[in-house]
C-alpha positions, 0 to 999 in steps of 0.5 A: 373929948375924943382922944381916939386916934383917927383911922388912917386913910386907905392909900391907893397904889402900892401898899405898904407891909406885905402886899399880895403877890403878883401870883395871887392876882395872876391866879385870880385873873386866870380863873376869870379869863377862863370863865368870862373870856377876855372881853367879859373880865374887868379889872374890878372883878379881878381885884375883887376875886384877888381881894386887892385894890384895883390900883394895885393891879394897875401898879403891877400890870398897867392895864387889862392887856398887861394882866392878860399878857402876864397870865399867858406868860405865866402859863407858858413859863410853867409848861415850857420852862426854858431852863428845864428844856435846855438842861440835861443831855444835849442829844435829847434837846429836840425831844424836850423841845417838842414835848414842852410845846405839845405839853403846853398846847395839849392843856385844855385851859391854855387852848381856851386862853389862846382863843381870846383874840389878838392879845393871846396871839401877840403874847405867844409871838413875844414868848417865842421870840423873846424867851425861847428864841433868844435863850436858844441863841444864847445856849447854842452859841457860836457864829451860826447860833441865830440861824440854828435857833431860828430854824428850830423855832420855825419848826416848832411854830409850824407844829403849833400852827398846823396842829393847834391854831389852824389844824390840818387833819394829818398833824392834828390826828397825831398824838404827842409821841407820834409828833415827836417821832416825826419832827425830832429828826428835822429839829435835830438837823436844824439845831446842828452846827452849820458846816463852813462853806468853801466860799467862807473858808477861802474868804477866811484864808484870804483874810489871814496873815500870809505865811512866811 
């Protein structure tokens, strides 16, 4: 009689114990997306490279599009670390913002990922909107924080578009330090608090209680 305990069946989905981290899957996926492109990379291939069941990828990322989005987000977050950018001397915030954007886009691997169709463009838009813009609004605070943050991100978006996505000869010829020198004054002006207009001041006075 065979008293050996039966081998437990391999379970799918989220594993028990100490599962491989999301970072290890993202790292494997990033390598394959760079080597094979978005269309040429399969979840099965990523699972094999990461040494995991493909169901684990589905559990964490939902789909190949979700996995690619996380690869791009991870790349953005590493180079454009918003906490680091917003920390430090407020007077040099414009310089740090421009340096973070150029550091990210000067990276050859990131540039290669950005060419992989609508998925890449969508992730970049979401990162600028949900991470950078939203965090800038929170950081700046006050009644005009959204306007100031929007103006700043618009300038940075223009830098990305005219230097990297659809390069114009003059912006593309600048090195990062030259780009910072040219754009810092505009970015500093965009981030500066807006003066209250005469109309807003009169409206505020009309809304205030009458003096005795």
